[in-house]
C-alpha positions in Angstrom: -32.1 2.2 18.6 -28.1 2.4 19.1 -25.8 1.5 16.4 -24.3 -1.6 16.7 -20.7 -3.6 15.6 -21.5 -6.1 12.8 -18.0 -7.1 12.1 -14.4 -6.8 13.0 -11.4 -7.3 11.2 -7.5 -7.1 11.4 -4.4 -8.1 9.4 -1.0 -8.3 10.5 0.4 -7.6 7.0 -0.3 -5.0 4.3 -3.0 -6.0 2.1 -6.1 -4.5 0.7 -8.6 -6.4 2.6 -8.7 -7.7 6.4 -10.0 -11.0 7.5 -13.0 -10.9 10.2 -12.2 -12.0 13.7 -14.3 -13.0 16.8 -13.0 -9.9 18.3 -10.4 -7.4 18.2 -8.2 -5.6 21.0 -7.9 -1.9 20.8 -4.9 -0.3 22.4 -5.0 3.2 24.0 -3.4 5.6 21.5 -2.1 2.8 19.4 -4.8 1.1 17.4 -5.9 -2.5 16.9 -3.8 -5.0 18.4 -1.8 -7.1 15.6 -3.0 -4.8 13.0 -0.3 -3.3 10.3 -1.7 0.1 10.7 -1.2 0.3 14.8 1.1 2.6 16.0 1.6 6.3 17.5 3.0 7.5 14.2 1.5 7.5 10.7 1.3 3.7 9.3 -0.3 4.3 5.9 2.2 2.3 3.6 2.4 5.0 1.4 2.5 8.2 3.5 5.0 6.7 5.8 7.7 7.1 3.1 7.1 11.0 3.2 5.6 11.7 6.5 7.2 8.9 8.8 6.8 11.0 12.0 3.1 12.5 11.8 0.9 11.3 14.3 -1.5 8.3 13.5 -4.8 9.8 13.0 -5.6 6.5 11.0 -5.5 3.9 14.0 -9.1 2.6 13.4 -11.1 2.3 10.2 -14.5 2.1 10.6 -17.1 1.6 7.8 -21.0 1.5 7.8 -22.5 -1.6 6.8 -25.5 0.4 5.0 -22.7 1.1 1.9 -22.6 -2.4 1.2 -26.4 -2.6 0.8 -26.1 0.4 -1.4 -23.1 -1.0 -3.7 -25.3 -4.1 -3.9 -28.0 -2.3 -5.5 -25.4 -1.3 -8.1 -24.1 -4.8 -8.5 -21.0 -4.8 -6.3 -20.9 -7.4 -3.7 -18.8 -6.4 -0.8 -18.8 -7.6 2.7 -17.4 -6.7 5.9 -13.3 -6.2 5.9 -13.0 -6.6 2.2 -12.5 -2.8 2.0 -9.8 -2.7 4.7 -12.0 -1.4 7.6 -11.4 -2.7 11.1 -14.8 -2.1 12.5 -18.1 -2.5 10.4 -21.2 -0.8 11.9 -25.0 -0.6 11.4 -27.2 2.3 12.3 -24.5 5.2 12.8 -24.5 7.9 10.3 -20.7 7.9 10.3 -20.3 10.2 7.7 -22.6 12.7 9.3 -20.7 13.0 12.4 -18.3 15.8 13.3 -14.7 15.8 14.0 -13.8 15.0 17.3 -17.0 13.0 18.0 -16.5 10.0 20.7 -17.7 6.5 20.0 -18.6 4.2 22.6 -18.5 0.6 21.6 -19.6 -1.8 24.3 -18.7 -1.4 27.9 -15.2 0.1 27.4 -13.7 1.2 24.3 -13.9 5.1 23.1 -12.8 6.1 20.0 -12.4 9.8 18.8 -13.6 10.2 14.9 -10.7 12.3 13.4 -11.7 12.4 9.6 -12.9 10.6 6.3 -11.1 7.7 5.1 -9.6 8.9 1.4 -10.6 6.1 -0.9 -7.6 4.9 -3.0 -7.2 3.7 -6.7 -6.7 0.0 -4.9 -10.5 -0.1 -4.8 -10.7 -0.5 -8.5 -8.1 -3.5 -8.0 -10.6 -5.2 -6.0 -13.7 -4.5 -8.0 -13.5 -2.8 -11.2 -15.4 0.2 -11.3 -16.0 0.1 -7.4 -14.0 3.5 -6.9 -16.5 5.4 -8.8 -19.3 4.1 -6.7 -17.3 5.2 -3.3 -17.6 9.0 -4.5 -20.7 11.5 -4.5 -20.5 14.8 -5.5 -22.7 17.6 -4.0 -24.7 19.0 -6.9 -24.6 22.3 -5.0 -21.2 22.9 -3.8 -19.4 20.6 -6.3 -17.7 19.1 -3.4 -17.1 15.3 -3.0 -18.1 13.2 -0.4 -15.9 10.1 0.4 -18.1 7.1 1.3 -15.8 5.0 2.5 -16.0 5.6 6.2 -14.1 7.3 9.2 -10.9 7.1 11.0 -10.4 7.1 14.5 -7.8 7.3 17.2 -8.2 5.0 20.4 -8.9 7.2 23.6 -10.0 4.2 25.7 -8.9 0.5 24.6 -10.6 -2.7 25.3 -12.1 -5.4 23.4 -14.6 -4.9 20.6 -16.9 -7.8 19.1 -19.7 -7.9 16.7 -23.3 -7.2 18.4 -21.3 -4.6 20.9 -23.6 -1.5 20.9 -22.4 1.9 19.7 -23.2 5.1 21.4 -22.2 8.4 19.7 -21.3 11.4 22.0 -20.9 14.5 20.1 -17.9 17.2 20.8 -19.1 20.5 22.0 -20.2 23.0 19.5 -18.9 24.3 17.1 -18.7 21.2 15.1 -16.3 20.8 12.4 -17.1 18.6 9.6 -14.7 15.6 8.8 -12.1 16.1 6.3 -9.7 13.4 4.7 -7.0 12.3 7.0 
């Protein structure tokens, strides 16, 4: 069974959460039309102050809805768009994708996965104690896993709606694991 888009969100201004929409339009090389994070160069509010000319590898934020299920079991009610993602998915192991994986959404849109979303302290402002639940430490390596989804760039634009299918196209080997961007 292929993955599926369950919600799409965007916000014109900087805020932690993004309202859900009936659809969003993705622009090649820019991101979500009308979203504050769209652009060729970095649009992250804090990082723009010291790295304004870096390429924007965070044009689109995708988050797996399965995380919300996991958080609900721990007493945290979270729904699509509330953690700032643009596209909420189900049925795709976003965190298991390698860098450079292509995500085909619906009939036209292609996203290239660039890395993991680095969760910020604003998560605790949204729900006290939530930040500690979106990290996981590998007991063998001692490395942290960040569970707040992945970032991507738009390779082929178009409109994305809830219920659009998602097909994963892995890059050619060797695969590079996702790192924070």
